[in-house]
C-alpha positions in Angstrom: 62.1 118.0 96.6 61.3 121.3 94.8 60.6 119.3 91.6 60.8 115.7 90.5 64.0 114.0 91.5 66.5 114.3 88.7 67.1 110.5 88.4 63.5 109.4 89.0 62.6 106.7 86.5 66.1 105.2 86.3 66.6 101.6 87.5 70.0 100.8 88.8 71.3 97.3 89.6 73.9 97.5 92.3 75.8 94.2 91.6 78.8 95.4 93.7 80.1 94.8 97.2 81.9 96.6 100.0 82.0 100.4 99.5 83.0 102.3 96.4 80.3 100.7 94.1 77.6 100.7 96.7 78.4 104.3 97.7 78.0 105.4 94.1 74.6 103.5 93.9 73.5 105.2 97.1 74.2 108.6 95.6 72.1 107.7 92.6 69.4 106.6 94.9 69.6 109.9 96.9 68.5 111.7 93.7 65.7 109.4 92.8 67.0 106.3 91.1 65.4 103.0 92.0 68.4 101.1 93.1 68.1 97.3 93.4 70.9 95.7 95.5 71.7 92.3 94.1 73.3 90.3 96.9 74.5 86.7 97.3 72.5 84.6 99.7 74.9 85.5 102.6 74.8 89.2 101.7 77.2 91.9 100.8 80.1 91.6 103.3 79.8 95.3 103.9 76.8 94.5 106.0 79.2 93.3 108.7 81.9 95.9 108.3 80.7 97.8 111.4 82.3 94.9 113.4 85.7 95.5 111.8 88.5 96.4 114.2 89.5 99.5 112.2 86.0 101.0 112.3 84.5 103.2 114.9 83.1 100.8 117.5 79.3 100.7 117.9 76.5 98.2 118.3 74.6 100.1 115.6 75.2 99.1 111.9 75.9 102.6 110.8 78.0 101.8 107.7 75.1 99.8 106.2 72.8 102.8 106.8 75.3 105.0 105.0 75.8 102.8 101.9 72.6 100.7 101.9 70.1 103.6 102.1 67.2 103.9 99.7 67.9 100.6 98.1 65.9 97.4 97.7 67.6 94.1 98.4 67.3 91.0 96.2 69.2 87.8 96.9 70.3 85.9 93.9 72.9 83.1 93.7 74.5 84.0 90.4 76.6 80.8 90.5 73.4 78.9 89.7 72.0 78.9 86.1 68.6 79.9 87.5 70.0 82.8 89.4 72.0 84.0 86.5 69.0 83.7 84.2 66.9 85.7 86.7 69.5 88.4 86.7 69.2 88.7 82.9 65.5 89.4 83.3 66.2 92.1 85.8 68.8 93.6 83.5 66.1 93.8 80.7 64.5 96.5 82.8 67.6 98.2 84.1 69.3 101.4 82.9 72.5 101.0 84.8 74.5 98.0 86.3 77.4 98.6 88.7 79.8 95.6 88.9 83.0 95.2 90.8 83.6 91.4 90.7 87.1 90.5 89.7 87.4 90.1 86.0 87.9 86.4 86.2 84.7 86.0 88.2 82.8 88.1 85.6 84.1 85.8 82.9 82.8 82.7 84.8 79.4 84.4 85.5 79.1 85.8 82.0 78.9 89.3 83.5 81.4 91.2 81.3 80.1 94.0 79.2 80.7 91.9 76.1 78.6 89.2 77.6 75.7 91.5 78.3 75.7 93.9 75.4 74.0 91.6 72.8 70.9 91.3 75.0 71.1 94.6 76.8 72.4 97.2 74.3 70.8 100.1 76.2 72.5 99.3 79.5 75.1 101.6 81.0 77.6 99.0 82.4 79.7 100.6 85.1 82.8 98.7 86.0 85.1 99.1 89.0 88.4 97.3 89.5 91.3 97.6 91.9 94.1 98.1 89.5 92.5 98.2 86.0 90.8 96.0 83.5 93.9 94.5 81.8 97.5 93.9 82.6 99.3 91.4 84.9 97.5 92.6 88.0 93.9 92.8 86.6 92.9 89.9 88.9 94.6 91.3 92.0 92.1 92.2 94.7 92.2 95.9 95.3 91.0 97.9 98.4 91.4 101.6 98.8 94.3 101.4 101.3 96.3 99.1 98.9 95.3 100.5 95.5 94.2 104.1 96.0 96.5 105.2 98.9 99.3 102.7 98.8 100.0 101.9 95.2 99.3 105.4 93.9 102.0 106.9 96.2 99.9 108.9 98.5 101.0 107.3 101.8 104.6 107.5 100.8 104.5 111.1 99.6 102.7 112.3 102.7 105.0 110.8 105.3 107.6 112.9 107.2 111.2 112.4 106.3 112.6 109.3 107.9 109.2 108.2 109.2 107.0 105.3 108.2 104.2 105.7 105.7 100.9 106.8 107.1 97.7 104.7 107.2 94.4 106.0 105.9 91.1 105.8 107.7 88.4 103.4 106.6 86.9 103.8 103.0 88.3 107.3 102.4 89.5 106.4 98.9 86.4 104.4 98.2 84.1 107.4 98.8 86.2 109.6 96.5 86.1 106.9 93.9 82.3 106.6 94.2 81.9 110.1 92.9 84.0 109.1 89.8 81.6 106.2 89.2 78.6 108.6 89.5 80.2 110.9 86.9 81.0 108.0 84.6 77.4 106.7 84.8 76.0 110.1 84.0 78.2 110.3 81.0 77.0 106.9 79.9 73.4 108.0 80.3 74.1 111.2 78.4 75.5 109.1 75.5 72.4 106.9 75.6 70.2 109.9 75.5 71.9 111.0 72.3 72.4 107.7 70.5 70.0 105.2 72.1 73.0 103.0 73.0 74.4 102.2 76.4 78.0 101.2 76.8 80.9 100.4 79.1 82.1 103.0 81.6 84.4 102.5 84.6 87.4 103.3 86.7 89.8 101.7 89.1 90.9 102.5 92.7 94.4 102.8 91.4 93.4 105.4 88.8 91.5 107.5 91.4 94.5 107.4 93.7 96.7 108.6 91.0 94.3 111.4 90.2 94.1 112.4 93.8 97.9 112.4 93.9 98.0 114.2 90.5 100.1 117.2 91.4 102.9 115.1 92.8 102.7 112.4 90.0 102.7 115.1 87.3 105.8 116.5 88.7 107.4 113.0 88.6 106.4 112.7 85.0 108.6 115.6 84.1 111.5 114.5 86.4 110.8 116.9 89.2 112.2 115.8 92.6 109.8 115.5 95.4 111.4 116.9 98.6 110.7 114.8 101.7 108.1 116.3 104.0 109.5 117.8 107.1 107.9 117.6 110.6 106.5 120.8 112.1 109.7 121.5 114.1 111.7 121.5 110.9 109.6 123.4 108.4 110.8 124.5 105.0 108.2 127.3 105.2 107.3 128.4 108.7 104.3 130.2 107.4 102.7 127.1 106.0 103.1 124.9 109.0 101.3 123.3 112.0 101.5 124.8 115.4 100.2 123.5 118.8 98.2 126.0 120.9 97.9 126.3 124.6 94.7 124.2 124.7 96.4 121.4 122.7 94.8 122.2 119.4 96.8 122.2 116.1 96.6 125.5 114.1 97.2 125.2 110.4 98.9 128.4 109.2 98.8 128.9 105.5 100.2 132.3 104.7 100.7 131.7 100.9 101.1 135.4 100.0 103.6 136.3 102.7 105.2 138.7 100.3 102.1 140.9 100.7 100.8 139.9 104.2 103.9 139.6 106.3 103.4 142.9 108.0 99.7 142.2 108.7 100.6 138.8 110.1 103.2 140.3 112.5 100.6 142.8 113.7 97.9 140.1 114.1 100.2 137.9 116.3 101.3 141.1 118.2 105.0 140.6 117.2 105.7 143.8 115.2 109.4 143.3 116.1 109.5 140.3 113.7 108.5 142.4 110.7 111.9 144.0 110.1 114.1 141.4 111.9 117.0 140.9 109.5 116.5 137.1 109.2 112.8 137.4 108.5 112.3 140.7 106.7 112.3 139.3 103.2 110.6 136.2 101.8 114.0 134.7 100.9 115.2 135.3 104.5 112.1 133.7 105.9 112.7 130.6 103.7 116.4 130.4 104.5 115.7 130.8 108.3 112.4 128.7 108.3 113.5 126.6 111.3 114.4 129.6 113.4 111.1 131.4 112.5 109.2 128.2 113.1 110.7 128.0 116.6 109.7 131.6 117.3 106.1 131.0 116.2 105.8 127.6 118.0 106.7 129.3 121.3 104.3 132.1 120.6 101.3 130.0 119.6 101.8 127.8 122.7 101.0 130.8 124.9 97.3 131.2 124.0 94.4 128.9 123.2 93.3 128.3 119.6 90.2 130.6 119.9 92.4 133.6 120.7 94.6 133.0 117.6 91.6 132.3 115.4 90.1 135.7 116.5 93.3 137.6 115.8 94.1 135.9 112.5 90.5 136.0 111.3 90.1 139.7 112.1 93.2 140.3 109.9 91.8 138.2 107.0 94.7 135.8 107.1 94.3 132.2 106.0 94.5 129.6 108.7 92.6 126.5 109.9 92.3 124.0 112.7 92.9 120.3 112.6 89.3 119.3 113.3 88.4 116.5 115.6 85.9 114.0 114.3 83.7 114.4 117.3 83.6 118.2 116.6 82.6 117.9 112.9 79.3 116.2 113.8 78.3 119.2 115.9 79.9 121.9 113.8 77.3 124.6 113.0 78.9 125.2 109.6 78.3 121.5 108.8 74.6 122.3 108.7 75.1 125.1 106.3 77.4 123.0 104.1 74.9 120.1 104.1 77.3 117.5 105.5 74.6 115.5 107.1 71.0 114.6 106.3 68.3 113.3 108.6 66.8 109.8 108.3 63.7 108.0 109.3 65.7 105.4 111.1 65.8 106.0 114.9 68.9 103.9 115.3 70.8 106.2 112.9 69.0 109.6 112.9 71.5 111.4 110.7 73.7 110.1 107.9 76.6 111.6 106.0 75.3 113.2 102.9 76.7 112.8 99.5 78.8 115.9 98.4 76.6 116.9 95.4 74.5 120.0 95.8 71.8 121.0 93.3 69.9 124.2 93.1 66.8 122.5 91.9 66.6 119.4 94.0 67.7 117.9 97.3 68.6 114.3 98.2 65.7 112.1 99.3 65.3 111.4 103.0 66.3 107.8 103.7 64.6 105.3 106.0 66.3 102.2 107.4 68.5 100.2 105.0 67.1 97.0 103.5 67.2 93.7 105.3 68.9 91.0 103.3 66.6 89.8 100.5 63.8 92.0 101.9 62.5 92.9 98.4 63.3 89.7 96.4 59.7 88.7 95.7 58.4 92.2 95.0 61.2 93.1 92.6 61.0 89.8 90.8 57.2 90.2 90.5 57.8 93.7 89.0 60.1 92.0 86.4 57.3 89.7 85.4 58.1 86.6 87.4 55.0 84.6 88.5 54.6 83.2 91.9 55.3 79.7 90.5 58.5 81.0 88.9 59.7 82.5 92.1 58.9 79.3 93.9 60.9 77.5 91.3 63.9 79.8 91.8 63.7 79.1 95.5 63.6 75.3 95.0 66.6 75.6 92.6 68.6 77.4 95.3 68.8 80.5 93.2 67.4 82.7 96.0 69.5 81.3 98.8 
């Protein structure tokens, strides 16, 4: 780094499981925080997610590298009095705790903010739930596909008319929500800097899904009707549509200022005859005859490969894109410039997806292999003042698994 990591000196207890909470903690670790992963004796279930059917199939535990990076792992059975007591001593030294247990579980474990505040008033307590902290569904388990994508209306709003709702890919909503958690934590730390007091911060997957779907939901709040999405062969606007090219790529055309760029577009695609064609000469005509214009363009774009169209449209300064394939993104030269990936010191996973935050004064730390389950239990407890005899006592009490 060009200077000290911006979060150096912060201690974060990652008392969360699966993805959104751990991904937020990993981002804090990227920028220097000492993140201590508190796991049950059988570990965070996310350690085994790479075996899930919906995940890319590999013998390498790549999700754990992604979300376990730069953390230290401590196993504590919080269901035991000794384990819960040990956690309090770790919390004495912590600046931040990230918790995503269901509310009822927190109540049993005495892990709500109101339980912790008397002893840990400087702690920034970050809470994540599926559907919110209160209400009839506060205890309902929430995952990104159910709470973020499903309940918030994203999958319904994005489907084509008459078709079934879509299905998201693994953890997409979790990763977006992780950035909200990071922002909430930094606000909590800012407040503590000013007042000396920590406090509760948090969010839900449902709230983040609604925010991601904000344009559509805001329209619904004022009674606006959402028109059903049409498939590419029945566009409402042929100039903001998908077209298949000769090499079986999908070109995204997004000519948002067609009132100004229609002539340039017709020249770029080498169809000057379309410019003054009565059905398409005006913006109103292009909208009224969108299906007919779409059919013309579909036939045209099918004649040449994507690179040809990209060259022509790009030379004219017209907005367009391509539906990228995942395998291409990892080799995309622009990905290097955008900082999408960062190298690791783990030969099994030599590159990892980078967090999306960019700072002009610091870069993310280079991660090594993620921690083995309980790898740092004794060293972290020792730093918190536990003697060897006390650690042995915790082990005999079953608090360490």
